Every structure is written in C-alpha cells, then in structure tokens.
C-alpha positions as CSV (number, residue, x, y, z in Angstrom):
1,M,55.0,-223.5,77.9
2,D,52.4,-222.1,75.5
3,N,52.2,-218.3,75.5
4,R,49.2,-218.1,73.2
5,A,46.0,-216.7,74.6
6,I,42.8,-218.5,75.7
7,G,39.7,-217.8,73.5
8,V,36.4,-217.3,75.2
9,F,33.0,-216.6,73.6
10,D,29.4,-216.2,74.6
11,S,26.2,-214.9,73.1
12,G,26.6,-211.6,75.1
13,L,28.3,-210.3,78.3
14,G,27.5,-213.3,80.5
15,G,30.7,-215.1,79.5
16,L,32.6,-212.5,81.4
17,T,31.7,-214.4,84.6
18,V,33.9,-217.2,83.2
19,V,36.6,-214.7,82.3
20,K,36.5,-213.4,85.9
21,E,37.2,-216.9,87.2
22,L,40.0,-217.5,84.7
23,M,41.6,-214.3,85.8
24,K,41.3,-215.5,89.4
25,Q,42.6,-219.0,88.9
26,L,45.0,-218.4,86.0
27,P,46.3,-214.9,86.5
28,N,49.2,-215.4,84.1
29,E,47.0,-216.4,81.1
30,S,46.1,-213.9,78.3
31,I,42.5,-214.0,77.2
32,V,40.6,-213.0,74.0
33,Y,36.9,-212.6,74.6
34,F,34.1,-212.3,72.1
35,G,30.5,-211.5,73.0
36,D,28.0,-211.9,70.2
37,T,25.9,-209.0,71.5
38,A,24.2,-208.4,68.1
39,R,22.5,-211.8,68.1
40,I,21.7,-212.4,71.8
41,P,19.9,-214.4,73.0
42,Y,21.0,-217.8,71.7
43,G,18.6,-219.6,74.0
44,T,15.6,-218.9,71.7
45,R,17.4,-220.0,68.5
46,S,17.3,-223.4,66.8
47,P,20.2,-225.8,67.4
48,Q,21.2,-225.4,63.8
49,M,21.4,-221.6,64.1
50,V,23.3,-221.8,67.4
51,A,25.8,-224.1,65.8
52,K,26.3,-221.7,62.8
53,Y,26.7,-218.7,65.1
54,S,29.2,-220.6,67.3
55,A,31.3,-221.8,64.4
56,Q,31.6,-218.1,63.3
57,C,32.7,-217.1,66.8
58,I,35.3,-219.8,66.9
59,R,36.7,-218.9,63.5
60,F,37.0,-215.3,64.6
61,L,38.9,-216.2,67.8
62,M,41.2,-218.6,65.9
63,R,42.5,-215.6,63.9
64,H,44.1,-214.5,67.2
65,N,46.3,-217.6,67.4
66,I,44.6,-219.0,70.5
67,K,45.5,-222.3,72.2
68,M,42.0,-223.4,73.3
69,I,38.4,-222.3,73.3
70,I,36.0,-222.0,76.2
71,I,32.4,-222.0,75.2
72,A,31.1,-219.7,78.0
73,C,27.5,-220.2,77.0
74,N,25.3,-222.9,78.4
75,T,23.0,-222.9,75.4
76,V,26.0,-223.7,73.0
77,S,27.5,-226.1,75.5
78,S,24.2,-228.1,75.7
79,C,23.3,-228.3,72.1
80,C,26.4,-228.4,69.9
81,L,29.6,-228.9,71.9
82,D,30.4,-232.3,70.3
83,T,29.8,-230.8,66.8
84,L,32.2,-228.0,67.4
85,Q,34.8,-230.2,68.9
86,N,34.7,-232.4,65.8
87,L,34.8,-229.3,63.5
88,F,37.9,-227.6,64.9
89,D,41.3,-228.9,65.6
90,L,42.0,-227.4,69.1
91,P,40.8,-228.1,72.6
92,I,37.2,-226.9,73.1
93,I,35.4,-227.1,76.5
94,G,31.9,-226.1,77.6
95,V,30.4,-225.2,81.0
96,I,27.8,-228.0,81.5
97,S,30.1,-230.8,82.7
98,P,31.9,-228.6,85.4
99,G,28.6,-227.3,86.6
100,A,27.1,-230.8,86.9
101,K,30.1,-232.1,88.8
102,A,29.9,-229.3,91.3
103,A,26.1,-229.9,91.8
104,V,26.6,-233.6,92.5
105,K,29.4,-232.8,94.9
106,T,27.3,-230.1,96.7
107,T,23.9,-231.6,97.2
108,K,23.1,-233.4,100.5
109,N,19.4,-234.3,100.0
110,G,19.8,-235.4,96.3
111,R,17.4,-232.7,95.0
112,V,19.1,-230.3,92.6
113,G,17.5,-227.4,90.7
114,V,18.8,-226.1,87.4
115,I,17.8,-222.7,85.9
116,G,18.8,-221.6,82.4
117,T,17.7,-220.3,79.0
118,R,14.9,-222.2,77.3
119,G,17.4,-223.8,74.9
120,T,19.5,-225.1,77.8
121,I,16.6,-226.4,79.8
122,N,14.9,-228.1,76.8
123,S,18.1,-229.9,75.9
124,G,18.1,-231.7,79.3
125,A,21.9,-231.4,79.2
126,Y,22.4,-230.8,82.9
127,E,19.9,-233.5,84.0
128,K,21.7,-236.0,81.7
129,E,25.1,-235.0,83.0
130,I,24.1,-235.0,86.6
131,N,22.4,-238.4,86.4
132,K,25.4,-239.8,84.5
133,L,27.4,-239.0,87.6
134,N,24.7,-240.1,90.1
135,K,21.4,-241.6,88.8
136,D,19.7,-241.2,92.2
137,I,19.7,-237.4,92.1
138,N,16.4,-235.8,91.3
139,V,16.8,-232.8,89.0
140,I,14.2,-230.1,88.7
141,S,14.7,-227.6,85.9
142,T,13.0,-224.4,84.8
143,A,13.7,-221.8,82.1
144,C,14.2,-218.2,83.3
145,S,14.3,-216.5,79.9
146,L,13.9,-212.9,81.3
147,F,17.0,-213.1,83.5
148,V,19.4,-212.5,80.5
149,P,17.8,-209.1,79.4
150,I,17.5,-208.1,83.0
151,V,21.3,-208.6,83.5
152,E,22.2,-207.0,80.2
153,E,20.2,-203.9,81.3
154,G,22.2,-203.8,84.5
155,W,19.1,-204.3,86.7
156,F,20.9,-206.8,89.1
157,N,19.4,-205.8,92.4
158,T,16.1,-204.2,91.5
159,D,12.4,-204.8,92.2
160,V,12.1,-206.0,88.6
161,A,14.8,-208.6,89.2
162,Y,13.3,-209.7,92.5
163,L,9.7,-210.1,91.3
164,T,10.9,-211.9,88.2
165,A,13.0,-214.3,90.2
166,K,10.2,-215.0,92.7
167,R,7.8,-215.8,89.8
168,Y,10.4,-218.3,88.3
169,L,11.7,-219.8,91.5
170,D,8.7,-220.4,93.6
171,I,8.4,-223.9,92.0
172,M,12.0,-224.6,93.1
173,K,11.2,-223.7,96.7
174,K,8.2,-226.1,96.7
175,E,10.5,-228.9,95.4
176,D,12.8,-228.7,98.5
177,I,16.0,-228.4,96.5
178,D,19.2,-227.8,98.5
179,T,21.4,-227.0,95.4
180,L,20.7,-224.6,92.5
181,V,22.8,-224.6,89.4
182,L,23.0,-221.2,87.7
183,G,22.8,-222.7,84.2
184,C,23.5,-219.5,82.3
185,T,26.7,-217.4,82.6
186,H,24.5,-214.2,83.1
187,Y,22.9,-215.6,86.3
188,P,25.8,-215.2,88.8
189,L,25.1,-211.4,88.5
190,L,21.7,-212.2,90.1
191,T,23.2,-214.1,93.0
192,D,22.0,-211.7,95.7
193,T,18.5,-211.6,94.3
194,I,18.2,-215.4,93.8
195,T,19.5,-216.0,97.3
196,K,16.9,-213.5,98.7
197,V,14.2,-215.6,97.0
198,M,15.5,-219.1,97.7
199,G,16.9,-218.4,101.2
200,P,20.3,-219.1,102.8
201,N,19.9,-222.9,102.9
202,T,20.0,-223.3,99.1
203,I,23.6,-223.5,97.8
204,L,24.1,-221.8,94.4
205,V,26.5,-223.4,92.0
206,N,28.3,-221.2,89.5
207,P,29.7,-223.4,86.7
208,A,32.3,-220.8,85.8
209,E,34.3,-221.8,88.9
210,G,34.5,-225.4,87.8
211,T,35.2,-224.5,84.2
212,A,38.2,-222.4,85.1
213,A,39.5,-225.2,87.3
214,Q,39.1,-227.6,84.4
215,V,41.0,-225.2,82.1
216,K,43.8,-225.0,84.6
217,E,44.0,-228.8,84.8
218,I,44.1,-229.2,81.0
219,L,46.8,-226.6,80.5
220,S,48.9,-228.0,83.4
221,N,48.6,-231.6,82.2
222,N,49.6,-230.7,78.6
223,D,52.4,-228.3,79.4
224,M,50.4,-225.4,77.9
225,L,50.6,-222.9,80.7
226,R,51.8,-219.4,79.8
227,D,55.4,-218.6,80.8
228,K,54.9,-216.2,83.8
229,F,58.3,-214.5,83.0
230,V,57.2,-213.2,79.5
231,G,55.3,-210.2,80.9
232,H,51.8,-209.5,82.2
233,A,48.7,-211.2,80.9
234,E,46.8,-209.3,78.2
235,Y,43.0,-209.2,77.9
236,K,41.2,-208.3,74.6
237,Y,37.5,-207.8,74.2
238,Y,35.4,-207.9,71.0
239,V,31.7,-207.6,70.4
240,S,29.4,-207.8,67.4
241,D,27.3,-204.9,68.5
242,F,28.8,-202.1,70.7
243,G,26.0,-201.1,73.0
244,Q,26.4,-198.0,75.1
245,K,26.5,-200.0,78.4
246,F,29.1,-202.6,77.3
247,K,32.1,-201.2,79.3
248,Q,29.9,-200.2,82.3
249,I,28.1,-203.5,82.7
250,G,31.0,-205.6,81.5
251,S,33.2,-204.0,84.1
252,R,30.7,-204.9,86.8
253,F,30.8,-208.5,85.5
254,L,34.6,-208.6,86.0
255,N,35.1,-206.2,89.0
256,Y,37.7,-204.9,86.6
257,D,37.6,-201.9,84.3
258,I,37.4,-202.7,80.6
259,E,39.4,-199.9,79.0
260,Y,38.9,-200.9,75.4
261,A,36.7,-203.1,73.3
262,E,36.3,-203.4,69.6
263,K,33.3,-204.1,67.4
264,I,33.7,-206.6,64.6
265,D,31.5,-207.9,61.8
266,I,31.0,-211.5,62.9
267,E,29.1,-212.3,59.6
268,M,32.5,-212.2,57.8
269,Y,33.5,-215.4,59.6
C-alpha cells in the first residue's frame, strides 16, 4: 500500500475533468491538484516555455509528498512528456496515449478527428500515437483555440459556444469522421455543444477516462494503491491565480463542490 496522494496539474481548470474520472475510478485515492490559471493558455507558448512551466508545477506538487504525477494537459503531454519523465524520479503519465488508444478502439470507418489547442495540434502527437497503433487510420486534426476561454468563462451551452464550435467543426463533418478525440481537458465541458454540431453518429472520446484507467492499472500492478481503511480520500486544490469563478466553474467540472482552494506563487518553484 502507498497512502501518498496523486498529483495532478494543468494549465487551468480543464484538468479537473481528469480529477473527476480519478474520483470515479479510484475513490479511495487522495489527490492534490494544481491549476496554473495565471499563465493559461499553454497552447500558445513555445515548447521551451511549456517545459519550464511544467517543471515548476511538478516541483510544487512534489512538496506534497505525492506518489505519481498526472499531466492533465494535452499541450504538455504532447510536447515535453519525455523531458519531464527524465527530469523527475517518480511515475509521470500524460493524456495523449490513453486518448489515442480509445480512438483506435472506437472508430469503425478508420476516420478519426482530433481537436485541441494549437500547440497540441501542431505537435502531431495524437496522429503519431494513433498511427503507431494502426497505420491505416486517417487522422484529421484542427485547432480550436477559443474553446478554452469559452469554458473558463463558464459559457458551456451558449450561442457563443455553438457558433464557435460550428465554425471549427464544419471541416470535420465534411471529412466523414466517426470518432472525435477531445484533445484538451477543457473540451468535455462542451460535449453537449459539440454533439449538437457533429450529430449523434460521431462518438466523442474523452482521454480523461482512459487516463484514469491507466493510473489505476499502474497503482494496482505496483502495489501503490491507498489503504482504504486509513480514512476518506482527501482532495486539495491550488491555483496560481485565484479568479472569482474558480470555485463555481471548478465545481461544475467535478459535479462536486470545491469548498477550499489556495493561491500559491508558482514562480517560487
């Protein structure tokens, strides 16, 4: 048994969709979450800057005596996962591989769409991972940069969200995809809007589900699960900028009330 917490970080609130899946699949595990809300979005930053920011996030989380790190950010997972794994001496996993595996398993016609930040899409990470698993799958990708600020504003099911999604996703409809990977942890909050645009025949893949399943497998195989008899799981939330809507919108991400969150100075790490 390993009763230490799991560390999770993202550039903002989107990583809470991964936390939600962890709570669902691993209800006994304690979690420490950090959202780098002062420096969002990562998707427009250079790979060097993303790596610097991410290392600071991990160093902060390691002060909480965690047993593993989940990079709940597609941009970080796509551009510097290997670098971070080599830099720190603890298990670190991203969200790209679980999402790619789910897409390959889901598609029937071999045409998969991927949407994400510009950084994730430009990296080609999902396409590489999907084609590594099945070289015959055709991957169509497009950046949806405005989705993150729309979600951060809480405008999930609004005309603004719908019109923006329609503008971005019309190309996907023309490409006859049957599977669409939500390649940013913010995007599951737009599931209803995206489904309205794409129609019921397009299956949406949320990489957070596969990520949580991979975490469960790693902890189980390495005897690192938390002892369920030591008390209830604890959840701690930290941000680098404490916006007025953090608790409100974060609670909507989780379907769970965030009672307390703390602002920290990430530049100290």
